[in-house]
VODREN-893898 format. One line per field, with one value per atom (N, C-alpha, C): residue number from 0; residue in three letters; atom name; x, y, z. Coordinates in Angstrom, 2 decimals. Layout:
# VODREN-893898
i: (NUM; ...);
aa: (ALA; ...);
at: (CA; ...);
px: (X; ...);
py: (Y; ...);
pz: (Z; ...);
This chain:
# VODREN-893898
i: (0; 0; 0; 1; 1; 1; 2; 2; 2; 3; 3; 3; 4; 4; 4; 5; 5; 5; 6; 6; 6; 7; 7; 7; 8; 8; 8; 9; 9; 9; 10; 10; 10; 11; 11; 11; 12; 12; 12; 13; 13; 13; 14; 14; 14; 15; 15; 15; 16; 16; 16; 17; 17; 17; 18; 18; 18; 19; 19; 19; 20; 20; 20; 21; 21; 21; 22; 22; 22; 23; 23; 23; 24; 24; 24; 25; 25; 25; 26; 26; 26; 27; 27; 27; 28; 28; 28; 29; 29; 29; 30; 30; 30; 31; 31; 31; 32; 32; 32; 33; 33; 33; 34; 34; 34; 35; 35; 35; 36; 36; 36; 37; 37; 37; 38; 38; 38; 39; 39; 39; 40; 40; 40; 41; 41; 41; 42; 42; 42; 43; 43; 43; 44; 44; 44; 45; 45; 45; 46; 46; 46; 47; 47; 47; 48; 48; 48; 49; 49; 49; 50; 50; 50; 51; 51; 51; 52; 52; 52; 53; 53; 53; 54; 54; 54; 55; 55; 55; 56; 56; 56; 57; 57; 57; 58; 58; 58; 59; 59; 59; 60; 60; 60; 61; 61; 61; 62; 62; 62; 63; 63; 63; 64; 64; 64; 65; 65; 65; 66; 66; 66; 67; 67; 67; 68; 68; 68; 69; 69; 69; 70; 70; 70; 71; 71; 71; 72; 72; 72; 73; 73; 73; 74; 74; 74; 75; 75; 75; 76; 76; 76; 77; 77; 77; 78; 78; 78; 79; 79; 79; 80; 80; 80; 81; 81; 81; 82; 82; 82; 83; 83; 83; 84; 84; 84; 85; 85; 85; 86; 86; 86; 87; 87; 87; 88; 88; 88; 89; 89; 89; 90; 90; 90; 91; 91; 91; 92; 92; 92; 93; 93; 93; 94; 94; 94; 95; 95; 95; 96; 96; 96; 97; 97; 97; 98; 98; 98; 99; 99; 99; 100; 100; 100; 101; 101; 101; 102; 102; 102; 103; 103; 103; 104; 104; 104; 105; 105; 105; 106; 106; 106; 107; 107; 107; 108; 108; 108; 109; 109; 109; 110; 110; 110; 111; 111; 111; 112; 112; 112; 113; 113; 113; 114; 114; 114; 115; 115; 115; 116; 116; 116; 117; 117; 117; 118; 118; 118; 119; 119; 119; 120; 120; 120; 121; 121; 121; 122; 122; 122; 123; 123; 123; 124; 124; 124; 125; 125; 125; 126; 126; 126; 127; 127; 127; 128; 128; 128; 129; 129; 129; 130; 130; 130; 131; 131; 131; 132; 132; 132; 133; 133; 133; 134; 134; 134; 135; 135; 135; 136; 136; 136; 137; 137; 137; 138; 138; 138; 139; 139; 139; 140; 140; 140; 141; 141; 141; 142; 142; 142; 143; 143; 143; 144; 144; 144; 145; 145; 145; 146; 146; 146; 147; 147; 147; 148; 148; 148; 149; 149; 149; 150; 150; 150; 151; 151; 151; 152; 152; 152; 153; 153; 153; 154; 154; 154; 155; 155; 155; 156; 156; 156; 157; 157; 157; 158; 158; 158; 159; 159; 159; 160; 160; 160; 161; 161; 161; 162; 162; 162; 163; 163; 163; 164; 164; 164; 165; 165; 165; 166; 166; 166; 167; 167; 167; 168; 168; 168; 169; 169; 169; 170; 170; 170; 171; 171; 171; 172; 172; 172);
aa: (MET; MET; MET; GLY; GLY; GLY; ALA; ALA; ALA; CYS; CYS; CYS; SER; SER; SER; THR; THR; THR; VAL; VAL; VAL; THR; THR; THR; VAL; VAL; VAL; ILE; ILE; ILE; VAL; VAL; VAL; PRO; PRO; PRO; THR; THR; THR; ILE; ILE; ILE; GLY; GLY; GLY; THR; THR; THR; ARG; ARG; ARG; ILE; ILE; ILE; PRO; PRO; PRO; GLN; GLN; GLN; LEU; LEU; LEU; LYS; LYS; LYS; ARG; ARG; ARG; ALA; ALA; ALA; LEU; LEU; LEU; GLU; GLU; GLU; SER; SER; SER; ALA; ALA; ALA; LEU; LEU; LEU; GLU; GLU; GLU; GLN; GLN; GLN; ARG; ARG; ARG; ASN; ASN; ASN; CYS; CYS; CYS; SER; SER; SER; THR; THR; THR; TYR; TYR; TYR; ILE; ILE; ILE; ASN; ASN; ASN; VAL; VAL; VAL; VAL; VAL; VAL; ILE; ILE; ILE; ASN; ASN; ASN; GLY; GLY; GLY; ASN; ASN; ASN; ARG; ARG; ARG; TYR; TYR; TYR; ASP; ASP; ASP; ARG; ARG; ARG; ASN; ASN; ASN; LEU; LEU; LEU; GLU; GLU; GLU; LYS; LYS; LYS; PHE; PHE; PHE; LEU; LEU; LEU; SER; SER; SER; PHE; PHE; PHE; ASP; ASP; ASP; ARG; ARG; ARG; ARG; ARG; ARG; ILE; ILE; ILE; THR; THR; THR; LEU; LEU; LEU; SER; SER; SER; TYR; TYR; TYR; LEU; LEU; LEU; ARG; ARG; ARG; GLN; GLN; GLN; PRO; PRO; PRO; SER; SER; SER; VAL; VAL; VAL; SER; SER; SER; GLN; GLN; GLN; ALA; ALA; ALA; ARG; ARG; ARG; SER; SER; SER; LEU; LEU; LEU; GLY; GLY; GLY; VAL; VAL; VAL; ARG; ARG; ARG; LYS; LYS; LYS; THR; THR; THR; ASN; ASN; ASN; THR; THR; THR; GLU; GLU; GLU; PHE; PHE; PHE; PHE; PHE; PHE; ALA; ALA; ALA; PHE; PHE; PHE; LEU; LEU; LEU; ASP; ASP; ASP; ASP; ASP; ASP; ASP; ASP; ASP; ASP; ASP; ASP; GLU; GLU; GLU; LEU; LEU; LEU; LEU; LEU; LEU; PRO; PRO; PRO; HIS; HIS; HIS; ALA; ALA; ALA; LEU; LEU; LEU; GLU; GLU; GLU; THR; THR; THR; ARG; ARG; ARG; LEU; LEU; LEU; ASP; ASP; ASP; VAL; VAL; VAL; LEU; LEU; LEU; GLN; GLN; GLN; ASP; ASP; ASP; LEU; LEU; LEU; THR; THR; THR; LEU; LEU; LEU; ASP; ASP; ASP; LEU; LEU; LEU; VAL; VAL; VAL; VAL; VAL; VAL; THR; THR; THR; ASP; ASP; ASP; GLY; GLY; GLY; PHE; PHE; PHE; TYR; TYR; TYR; LYS; LYS; LYS; THR; THR; THR; VAL; VAL; VAL; ALA; ALA; ALA; ASP; ASP; ASP; LEU; LEU; LEU; THR; THR; THR; PRO; PRO; PRO; PHE; PHE; PHE; MET; MET; MET; GLU; GLU; GLU; HIS; HIS; HIS; PRO; PRO; PRO; PRO; PRO; PRO; HIS; HIS; HIS; PRO; PRO; PRO; ALA; ALA; ALA; ASN; ASN; ASN; ASP; ASP; ASP; LEU; LEU; LEU; ALA; ALA; ALA; LEU; LEU; LEU; ALA; ALA; ALA; ILE; ILE; ILE; LEU; LEU; LEU; ARG; ARG; ARG; GLU; GLU; GLU; ASN; ASN; ASN; TRP; TRP; TRP; LEU; LEU; LEU; ALA; ALA; ALA; SER; SER; SER; ALA; ALA; ALA; GLY; GLY; GLY; ALA; ALA; ALA; LEU; LEU; LEU; PHE; PHE; PHE; ARG; ARG; ARG; SER; SER; SER; GLY; GLY; GLY; ARG; ARG; ARG; ILE; ILE; ILE; GLU; GLU; GLU; GLU; GLU; GLU; LYS; LYS; LYS; ALA; ALA; ALA; PHE; PHE; PHE; TYR; TYR; TYR; ASN; ASN; ASN; LEU; LEU; LEU; PRO; PRO; PRO);
at: (N; CA; C; N; CA; C; N; CA; C; N; CA; C; N; CA; C; N; CA; C; N; CA; C; N; CA; C; N; CA; C; N; CA; C; N; CA; C; N; CA; C; N; CA; C; N; CA; C; N; CA; C; N; CA; C; N; CA; C; N; CA; C; N; CA; C; N; CA; C; N; CA; C; N; CA; C; N; CA; C; N; CA; C; N; CA; C; N; CA; C; N; CA; C; N; CA; C; N; CA; C; N; CA; C; N; CA; C; N; CA; C; N; CA; C; N; CA; C; N; CA; C; N; CA; C; N; CA; C; N; CA; C; N; CA; C; N; CA; C; N; CA; C; N; CA; C; N; CA; C; N; CA; C; N; CA; C; N; CA; C; N; CA; C; N; CA; C; N; CA; C; N; CA; C; N; CA; C; N; CA; C; N; CA; C; N; CA; C; N; CA; C; N; CA; C; N; CA; C; N; CA; C; N; CA; C; N; CA; C; N; CA; C; N; CA; C; N; CA; C; N; CA; C; N; CA; C; N; CA; C; N; CA; C; N; CA; C; N; CA; C; N; CA; C; N; CA; C; N; CA; C; N; CA; C; N; CA; C; N; CA; C; N; CA; C; N; CA; C; N; CA; C; N; CA; C; N; CA; C; N; CA; C; N; CA; C; N; CA; C; N; CA; C; N; CA; C; N; CA; C; N; CA; C; N; CA; C; N; CA; C; N; CA; C; N; CA; C; N; CA; C; N; CA; C; N; CA; C; N; CA; C; N; CA; C; N; CA; C; N; CA; C; N; CA; C; N; CA; C; N; CA; C; N; CA; C; N; CA; C; N; CA; C; N; CA; C; N; CA; C; N; CA; C; N; CA; C; N; CA; C; N; CA; C; N; CA; C; N; CA; C; N; CA; C; N; CA; C; N; CA; C; N; CA; C; N; CA; C; N; CA; C; N; CA; C; N; CA; C; N; CA; C; N; CA; C; N; CA; C; N; CA; C; N; CA; C; N; CA; C; N; CA; C; N; CA; C; N; CA; C; N; CA; C; N; CA; C; N; CA; C; N; CA; C; N; CA; C; N; CA; C; N; CA; C; N; CA; C; N; CA; C; N; CA; C; N; CA; C; N; CA; C; N; CA; C; N; CA; C; N; CA; C; N; CA; C; N; CA; C; N; CA; C; N; CA; C; N; CA; C; N; CA; C; N; CA; C; N; CA; C; N; CA; C; N; CA; C; N; CA; C; N; CA; C; N; CA; C; N; CA; C; N; CA; C; N; CA; C; N; CA; C; N; CA; C; N; CA; C; N; CA; C; N; CA; C; N; CA; C; N; CA; C; N; CA; C; N; CA; C; N; CA; C; N; CA; C; N; CA; C; N; CA; C);
px: (60.63; 60.64; 61.92; 61.87; 63.03; 63.97; 64.43; 65.37; 64.72; 65.56; 65.08; 64.48; 63.28; 62.59; 62.63; 62.45; 62.44; 61.03; 60.57; 59.23; 59.31; 58.55; 58.37; 57.11; 57.24; 56.08; 55.75; 54.55; 54.09; 53.31; 53.76; 53.14; 52.61; 51.32; 50.74; 50.55; 50.84; 50.70; 50.46; 49.74; 49.67; 50.81; 51.56; 52.79; 52.63; 51.57; 51.38; 51.46; 51.38; 51.43; 52.81; 53.82; 55.20; 55.49; 55.10; 55.40; 54.79; 53.54; 52.90; 53.61; 53.97; 54.67; 56.01; 56.74; 58.02; 57.83; 56.80; 56.52; 56.15; 55.35; 54.97; 56.21; 57.08; 58.29; 59.20; 59.38; 60.21; 59.65; 58.34; 57.75; 57.97; 58.01; 58.24; 59.72; 60.59; 62.02; 62.59; 61.91; 62.39; 61.74; 61.19; 60.56; 61.59; 61.18; 62.05; 62.13; 63.32; 63.58; 63.13; 63.18; 62.96; 63.60; 63.85; 64.39; 63.24; 63.18; 62.11; 62.68; 62.01; 62.22; 60.91; 61.00; 59.81; 59.68; 58.46; 58.16; 57.09; 57.52; 56.59; 56.06; 54.74; 54.11; 53.36; 53.96; 53.32; 52.30; 51.05; 50.01; 49.37; 49.44; 49.00; 50.21; 49.99; 51.11; 51.13; 50.44; 50.37; 51.27; 52.22; 53.05; 54.12; 54.58; 55.64; 56.95; 57.56; 58.78; 59.96; 59.94; 61.00; 60.95; 59.83; 59.68; 60.70; 60.91; 61.88; 63.27; 63.69; 65.01; 65.11; 64.08; 64.08; 64.18; 63.40; 63.36; 64.60; 65.33; 66.49; 67.69; 67.65; 68.78; 68.85; 67.82; 67.80; 67.65; 68.65; 68.62; 67.54; 66.97; 65.89; 64.56; 64.54; 63.30; 63.41; 62.42; 62.33; 61.08; 61.09; 60.01; 59.40; 58.08; 57.35; 56.33; 55.89; 54.96; 53.79; 52.63; 51.44; 50.95; 50.62; 50.17; 48.84; 47.89; 46.56; 46.50; 45.84; 45.69; 44.72; 45.21; 44.38; 45.10; 44.55; 45.21; 45.21; 44.15; 44.14; 45.14; 45.26; 46.26; 47.68; 47.86; 49.17; 49.54; 48.59; 48.87; 49.20; 48.44; 48.67; 50.07; 50.46; 51.80; 52.87; 52.66; 53.62; 53.78; 52.68; 52.75; 53.52; 53.24; 53.91; 55.42; 55.86; 57.29; 57.95; 57.20; 57.75; 58.58; 59.76; 60.59; 61.08; 60.32; 60.61; 59.56; 59.82; 58.90; 57.55; 57.55; 56.33; 56.15; 54.88; 54.61; 53.46; 53.45; 52.40; 52.11; 50.99; 50.62; 50.65; 50.94; 50.89; 50.46; 49.34; 48.92; 49.90; 49.99; 51.00; 50.70; 49.55; 49.25; 49.06; 49.50; 49.44; 50.85; 50.93; 52.22; 52.07; 53.16; 53.20; 53.74; 53.17; 53.77; 55.12; 56.07; 57.43; 57.53; 56.60; 56.66; 55.60; 54.95; 53.82; 54.21; 55.27; 55.65; 56.20; 56.96; 57.49; 56.34; 55.32; 54.17; 53.50; 53.33; 52.70; 53.60; 54.90; 55.84; 55.86; 55.73; 55.68; 54.54; 53.39; 52.23; 52.48; 53.10; 53.32; 54.46; 55.04; 55.97; 55.21; 53.90; 53.03; 52.88; 53.53; 53.58; 52.24; 51.24; 49.91; 49.13; 49.63; 48.93; 49.48; 48.59; 48.97; 48.96; 48.19; 48.14; 47.73; 48.09; 47.68; 47.26; 46.23; 45.71; 45.77; 46.30; 46.33; 45.61; 45.28; 44.58; 45.59; 45.08; 45.90; 45.12; 45.58; 44.96; 44.73; 43.66; 43.48; 44.17; 44.96; 45.62; 44.84; 44.38; 43.70; 44.55; 44.14; 44.89; 44.93; 43.85; 43.75; 44.32; 44.17; 44.59; 44.67; 44.86; 44.83; 43.56; 42.84; 41.61; 41.80; 41.50; 41.65; 40.85; 41.45; 40.81; 39.56; 39.68; 38.54; 37.87; 36.59; 35.84; 35.56; 35.28; 34.97; 35.78; 37.05; 37.85; 37.23; 37.22; 36.62; 37.54; 36.97; 37.73; 37.74; 38.88; 38.95; 37.91; 37.41; 36.40; 35.04; 34.88; 33.62; 33.61; 32.51; 32.39; 33.03; 34.24; 34.98; 34.32; 33.68; 32.99; 31.84; 31.13; 30.04; 30.61; 31.71; 32.32; 32.76; 33.22; 33.69; 32.54; 31.32; 30.15; 29.84; 30.21; 29.99; 31.10; 32.35; 33.49; 34.65; 35.38; 36.50; 37.66; 37.85; 38.95; 40.18; 40.10; 41.23; 41.69; 42.05; 42.55; 43.88; 44.19; 45.38; 46.67; 46.80; 48.04; 48.02; 46.97; 46.82; 47.20; 47.60; 47.83; 49.28; 49.69; 50.96; 50.64; 51.13; 50.81; 52.06; 51.89; 52.97; 53.01; 54.12; 54.27; 54.16; 53.64; 53.52; 52.23; 51.59; 50.31; 49.13; 49.43; 48.41; 48.76; 47.92; 48.23; 47.95; 48.74; 48.59; 47.23; 46.61; 45.31; 44.23; 44.48; 43.52; 43.33; 44.28; 44.23; 43.93; 43.79; 43.77; 42.56; 41.36; 40.18; 39.33; 39.96; 39.20; 38.55; 37.33; 36.68; 37.36);
py: (52.54; 51.35; 50.59; 49.27; 48.42; 48.48; 47.32; 47.24; 47.80; 48.31; 48.86; 47.74; 47.91; 46.92; 47.36; 46.38; 46.66; 46.45; 47.40; 47.39; 47.52; 46.69; 46.87; 47.69; 48.78; 49.61; 49.32; 48.80; 48.41; 49.58; 50.04; 51.20; 50.79; 50.49; 50.20; 51.51; 51.46; 52.68; 52.31; 53.18; 53.03; 53.80; 54.54; 55.17; 56.41; 57.18; 58.40; 59.66; 59.52; 60.69; 60.76; 61.10; 61.02; 61.97; 63.24; 64.12; 63.61; 63.14; 62.60; 61.33; 60.48; 59.24; 59.55; 60.52; 60.89; 61.33; 62.13; 62.57; 61.39; 60.47; 59.28; 58.46; 58.23; 57.44; 58.12; 59.42; 60.16; 60.01; 60.11; 60.01; 58.62; 57.59; 56.24; 56.02; 56.51; 56.29; 57.12; 58.19; 59.07; 58.77; 57.59; 57.23; 57.19; 57.58; 57.63; 56.27; 55.91; 54.74; 53.41; 53.28; 51.99; 52.04; 50.87; 50.78; 50.46; 51.15; 50.89; 50.48; 49.52; 49.12; 49.37; 49.72; 50.04; 49.02; 48.52; 47.71; 48.47; 49.12; 49.82; 48.79; 48.64; 47.69; 48.48; 48.53; 49.21; 48.24; 48.68; 47.82; 48.52; 47.84; 48.41; 48.76; 49.10; 49.37; 50.81; 51.70; 53.09; 54.01; 53.44; 54.22; 55.02; 56.06; 56.91; 56.12; 55.91; 55.08; 55.69; 56.98; 57.60; 57.16; 56.61; 56.15; 55.05; 54.13; 53.05; 53.60; 54.60; 55.21; 55.87; 56.60; 57.29; 56.28; 55.21; 54.25; 53.38; 53.22; 52.34; 52.91; 54.18; 54.79; 54.49; 53.97; 53.72; 52.22; 51.61; 50.16; 49.74; 50.70; 50.36; 50.21; 50.52; 50.45; 49.31; 48.41; 47.38; 47.65; 47.11; 47.36; 46.04; 45.97; 44.80; 45.29; 44.38; 44.75; 43.78; 44.34; 43.58; 44.12; 43.24; 43.68; 44.42; 43.88; 44.48; 45.44; 46.57; 47.48; 46.92; 46.72; 46.22; 46.53; 47.47; 47.84; 46.68; 45.89; 44.78; 43.70; 43.40; 42.42; 42.97; 44.27; 44.88; 44.76; 45.01; 44.86; 43.41; 42.49; 41.07; 40.66; 41.10; 40.79; 41.39; 42.59; 43.22; 42.43; 41.94; 41.12; 39.83; 39.20; 37.95; 38.15; 39.31; 39.57; 40.16; 40.32; 40.89; 39.86; 40.27; 39.37; 40.05; 41.03; 41.69; 41.27; 41.57; 41.14; 41.86; 43.06; 43.86; 44.44; 44.74; 45.43; 46.41; 47.40; 48.42; 48.78; 49.45; 49.94; 51.46; 52.02; 53.46; 53.74; 54.43; 54.82; 55.84; 55.90; 56.76; 58.25; 58.60; 60.02; 60.33; 59.41; 59.62; 59.80; 60.28; 60.43; 59.96; 59.42; 59.01; 60.16; 60.34; 61.28; 60.72; 61.55; 61.09; 59.97; 59.88; 58.87; 57.77; 57.70; 56.78; 55.31; 54.86; 53.45; 53.16; 54.08; 53.89; 53.72; 54.54; 54.46; 53.09; 52.59; 51.29; 50.16; 50.27; 49.24; 49.13; 50.25; 50.21; 49.32; 49.43; 48.61; 47.14; 46.88; 45.50; 44.80; 45.46; 44.76; 43.68; 43.85; 42.82; 41.73; 40.60; 39.54; 38.85; 39.16; 38.57; 39.34; 40.49; 41.31; 41.07; 41.06; 40.85; 42.13; 43.11; 44.39; 45.48; 46.69; 47.87; 48.92; 49.68; 50.73; 52.05; 53.07; 54.39; 55.38; 56.50; 57.55; 58.38; 59.20; 60.12; 61.40; 62.18; 63.46; 63.64; 64.37; 64.92; 66.27; 66.53; 67.83; 68.69; 69.80; 70.77; 72.03; 72.98; 74.23; 74.93; 74.84; 75.59; 74.85; 73.52; 72.82; 71.32; 70.62; 69.15; 68.72; 67.80; 67.27; 65.80; 65.34; 63.91; 63.05; 61.95; 61.04; 60.41; 59.95; 59.29; 60.24; 60.43; 61.27; 60.52; 59.21; 58.38; 57.09; 57.12; 55.89; 54.78; 53.55; 52.45; 51.98; 51.40; 50.79; 49.29; 48.61; 47.17; 46.33; 46.82; 46.07; 46.11; 47.03; 47.15; 46.22; 46.14; 45.34; 46.11; 45.69; 46.41; 46.29; 45.14; 44.98; 45.98; 46.18; 47.16; 48.58; 48.82; 50.15; 50.56; 49.61; 49.96; 50.34; 49.95; 50.37; 51.85; 52.34; 53.75; 54.64; 54.10; 54.92; 53.98; 54.30; 53.46; 53.68; 52.74; 52.85; 52.07; 51.43; 50.68; 51.29; 52.56; 53.25; 52.63; 52.71; 52.02; 52.45; 53.69; 54.16; 54.06; 53.50; 53.54; 52.30; 51.22; 49.95; 49.48; 48.69; 47.96; 46.52; 45.60; 44.18; 43.38; 42.33; 41.41; 40.36; 40.31; 39.36; 37.93; 37.06; 35.66; 35.33; 36.31; 36.07; 36.61; 37.46; 38.00; 37.49; 36.67; 36.07; 37.04; 36.89; 37.77; 37.63; 36.47; 36.29; 37.14; 37.64; 38.52; 39.83; 40.18; 41.44; 41.29; 40.07; 39.80; 40.36; 40.17; 40.62; 41.59; 42.50; 43.49; 44.48; 44.92; 45.92; 47.26);
pz: (56.50; 55.68; 55.95; 55.85; 56.07; 54.89; 54.45; 53.33; 52.07; 51.20; 49.92; 49.09; 48.65; 47.82; 46.37; 45.49; 44.06; 43.53; 42.74; 42.19; 40.68; 39.98; 38.54; 38.33; 37.59; 37.25; 35.79; 35.58; 34.25; 33.66; 32.49; 31.85; 30.48; 30.39; 29.07; 28.30; 27.01; 26.21; 24.75; 24.06; 22.61; 21.95; 22.78; 22.31; 21.46; 21.71; 20.92; 21.78; 23.10; 24.00; 24.65; 23.89; 24.35; 25.52; 25.48; 26.64; 27.94; 27.88; 29.09; 29.55; 28.61; 28.95; 29.61; 29.12; 29.72; 31.17; 31.44; 32.82; 33.69; 33.16; 33.92; 34.28; 33.31; 33.55; 34.56; 34.44; 35.41; 36.81; 36.96; 38.30; 38.89; 38.07; 38.57; 38.88; 38.04; 38.23; 39.37; 39.75; 40.82; 42.17; 42.34; 43.61; 44.74; 45.92; 47.08; 47.76; 48.20; 49.05; 48.47; 47.18; 46.53; 45.15; 44.60; 43.25; 42.30; 41.20; 40.25; 38.90; 38.32; 36.94; 36.23; 34.97; 34.19; 33.07; 32.88; 31.71; 30.93; 29.86; 28.97; 27.99; 27.96; 27.04; 25.98; 24.79; 23.67; 23.09; 23.06; 22.50; 21.32; 20.19; 18.92; 18.08; 16.83; 15.93; 15.42; 16.10; 15.64; 16.46; 17.19; 18.10; 17.35; 18.01; 17.48; 17.50; 16.36; 16.25; 17.01; 17.27; 18.07; 19.53; 19.93; 21.31; 21.63; 20.71; 20.94; 21.20; 20.43; 20.62; 21.99; 22.37; 23.66; 24.81; 24.75; 25.85; 25.93; 24.86; 24.86; 25.62; 26.01; 26.69; 28.17; 28.77; 30.21; 30.45; 31.09; 31.32; 32.32; 33.04; 33.97; 33.25; 31.96; 31.18; 30.17; 30.22; 29.19; 28.37; 27.19; 26.25; 25.82; 25.86; 25.38; 24.35; 23.49; 22.42; 22.36; 22.06; 21.71; 20.38; 19.48; 18.15; 18.22; 18.99; 19.10; 20.28; 20.13; 21.27; 22.31; 23.52; 24.62; 25.93; 26.69; 27.95; 28.93; 28.99; 29.95; 29.55; 28.27; 27.84; 28.02; 27.85; 28.09; 29.57; 30.46; 31.89; 32.22; 31.65; 31.88; 31.41; 30.23; 29.73; 30.65; 31.11; 32.02; 33.30; 33.85; 35.07; 34.78; 33.66; 33.29; 33.21; 32.78; 32.60; 33.84; 34.91; 36.14; 36.89; 37.33; 38.13; 39.41; 39.86; 41.13; 42.15; 43.41; 44.47; 44.41; 43.86; 43.81; 42.41; 42.07; 40.81; 40.99; 40.11; 40.11; 38.66; 38.46; 37.13; 37.14; 35.98; 35.82; 34.39; 34.22; 32.87; 32.32; 31.01; 30.38; 30.52; 31.05; 31.28; 32.76; 33.63; 35.08; 35.63; 36.86; 37.54; 38.97; 39.51; 40.91; 41.75; 42.94; 43.88; 44.32; 44.72; 45.01; 46.05; 46.96; 48.03; 47.87; 46.73; 46.55; 46.78; 46.13; 46.27; 47.65; 48.21; 49.57; 50.58; 50.45; 51.35; 51.25; 50.05; 49.84; 50.32; 50.06; 50.52; 52.03; 52.72; 54.19; 54.67; 54.03; 54.42; 54.08; 52.94; 52.50; 53.25; 54.25; 55.14; 55.91; 56.04; 56.60; 55.54; 55.75; 54.75; 54.51; 55.32; 55.10; 54.03; 53.62; 52.64; 51.24; 50.26; 48.87; 48.05; 48.47; 47.77; 48.71; 48.33; 49.08; 48.06; 48.42; 47.55; 48.32; 47.66; 48.26; 47.34; 47.91; 47.17; 46.37; 45.52; 44.74; 44.50; 43.53; 43.25; 41.76; 41.45; 40.12; 40.13; 39.14; 39.05; 38.07; 38.57; 37.72; 37.66; 36.88; 36.78; 38.14; 38.90; 40.15; 41.35; 41.41; 42.64; 42.43; 43.55; 43.57; 44.28; 43.67; 44.25; 44.56; 45.79; 46.09; 45.12; 44.71; 43.76; 44.37; 45.61; 46.26; 47.25; 47.05; 47.98; 49.27; 49.17; 50.33; 50.26; 50.68; 50.62; 51.46; 50.93; 51.68; 52.80; 53.80; 54.89; 54.65; 54.85; 54.57; 55.31; 56.44; 57.17; 56.48; 55.55; 54.82; 53.61; 52.94; 51.72; 50.57; 50.18; 49.15; 47.78; 47.52; 46.23; 46.12; 47.20; 47.21; 47.12; 47.79; 47.79; 46.39; 45.58; 44.24; 43.31; 43.66; 42.89; 43.15; 44.31; 44.64; 44.08; 44.11; 43.72; 43.37; 42.28; 41.89; 42.85; 43.77; 44.72; 44.25; 43.08; 42.55; 41.23; 41.29; 40.10; 39.68; 38.40; 37.87; 38.57; 38.94; 39.56; 41.08; 41.66; 43.11; 43.87; 43.20; 43.90; 43.75; 44.73; 44.67; 45.02; 44.19; 44.32; 44.68; 45.45; 45.75; 44.63; 43.92; 42.80; 43.33; 42.49; 42.86; 43.58; 44.14; 44.81; 44.01; 43.05; 42.15; 40.76; 40.18; 38.89; 37.74; 36.68; 35.53; 34.87; 34.96; 34.31; 34.96; 36.17; 36.83; 36.07; 35.21; 34.49; 33.01; 32.54; 31.11; 30.37; 30.85; 30.11; 30.90; 31.60; 32.34; 31.38; 31.72; 30.84; 30.93);
């Protein structure tokens, strides 16, 4: 990878799964060969109030709030507040592999690309299982491929800011 890039990782949460959220944040902040900032978007008002205290200790983490619980609106707000060249999403119960963002940034050195999607794993007690059984090839019909298998999981993409508008995430089902 070339120069170190900065990525905002947007983490929508209702703020009740604190141990999982801590693991998710650690996995994003410990990414190799890039700088990460986190925007935790608490959506809803039922969150653990201790969460604010925990998150205020790290200057790389900012906190945003939405009154109504809505993951798509939380993602949209996170994109709107992003001021880095790249952004990604991470659910509060997911984790990034140590090289996930670096791998995606390497591909986005091609300035003609706006996003890149990589695979991940389901972690079970016994092993790791690849998330995608049949990853699509860009030359194929990606819209058709997503009907067979979700290749755009929330933790699997990296987007180039400014080319992907926040309204693209606002009312997703």
